[in-house]
Steps between C-alpha positions, in 0.01 A plus 500: 500500500635843403428782745588869521727628773448863403347695209645841421439773246799663330551818298574462128454122495247224575414401856741284699403169655717305744364151447583175678417129493303347788521123453386201700232451767327836548339401831835499682758768576792520254780261587756690290531842338760566229581860407723625218556819307514751784777649287407547137836395357526167686368250248613162633246490781218626278566228242528222759181593690307530171628157390403354837147636457471326163640175642269497803196580287592198293491285814155630588365419154617137496418193707850356540671395824687829527274770642493837673388423854498853645397849402779709346520869404734597214572864412740509202535878478422762764669795330314447173556854374873482577518169314309650205754783478804289600566701816592375845293758691135604479517734198264779607704613801809275490423335832611151597191292585720268707579789733133575577389212721274433677347776287221752547171456312427874504849610396691541176458241225801288596389506866152383397648223286709385797197506732282292265781252434572457869132447581460241222801292607516535879279197573718256305727281711785479248592828330759530222631830360700464175781736396799533271815685596565846352599581143872465570534201731411132451389286795488123537149355557441534872256536788555812711386493862466794740476426873367153413315260723631147534212378281607743226860380521386141462246565224753700298677173422184373326574718195830326433682822411880492528494786750283599795623836627408659830539878482511780751181709520542874446282811460451440128399137547246603766279666235490205258225246438709220651543693822132598520399135462701411811241675719238248382688185596514210258816436299647768274767471231669744263609312187772655285683398182678658206496869417244764402438642154472166321379142515740218590317180395746267677429672832126493429516122463681473835239722668206313346631159607581634847145623559352169381740320735392726786128448422544122508689503829249741654206284391360770271537262205437128540526186290851563366851393596815708525800437278840476664704822495865512406584814699492532877342797676719698741395740776703819528459707815530874550881501522559258213513743208813683379476775236764661278466863383704651221790727597500670159291546185535281192354221288431177687544168316392200716685169483242290686122485530288519814439167669862381495679398817823699526810505717637808670724688255353326192476724193142616433558757228699792365460877514634688196552867430218614271723732295848349503382138505763410758435265791425704812441218747412137547182425694555209738278312741518662846424166667426139419134424437212520255509778239156639580512823300706654223506833320289469185551842339857541368542873577631545853531811714708533814315343791268283288414153631688245288448164667352330804627171641290294743717321752435180692558482877852401600 
């Protein structure tokens, strides 16, 4: 069933509708809510949630053993106008919807969007918020946790992602959807993979399979078995992430891809002078661990984040 989260009029264009899929038994509270597209240039989550909607509708229309046992809400795109215009922020006033929670239903447009989204999803027990990294930095598929409960730590392994990362809460995080959900209990997960501004199909496949795996383990989908995974999931605590920032400007040429296990001092890439073409520096792993993030855009300014290595406990 397709429902409307919010209907809005807009100057110089047709009305805007934030639509979502409400699937499964309507007589019960939602078991899971999946949200994507809070930022208009993050396409991986939008594509995955839309594909999931199509897949789950297929289950509902057939009589096979595999079935959707619980009610699920799927919102592929919240910032529909930003996605239409290929912009990260809400285009009318350049506000970040994911800095407006829990929202205000009598406020500005982005505050009203946040309020309606929060109200629609707060009763779900499992809540998933999908994101990509920014335009310049690529992230490994991961679950991000903020002040997690023990149940959230345990359930995070159900996705089968290579990395589960616990992060420190800060003032910015406190205004996001993921943080607002925490006040309503349940289990809350921020899912992140790839980079903004484009679609990375290989990451989308990882995300899609991870959500199906989670649904099976959570009992949301029944009548199907899980395939064995080749990669182990690792939990990285607050102090298990080491970042490298550039000491000078230049052109960054990576040698490895995210997802590799590296040793301390291993060569990750090169930084060249953009005019002379000479080698300015070698970028090396600051510690041994999993290469969780790597600079995607080649143009580097002094102080830019170049790489992030996730380290295992000693």
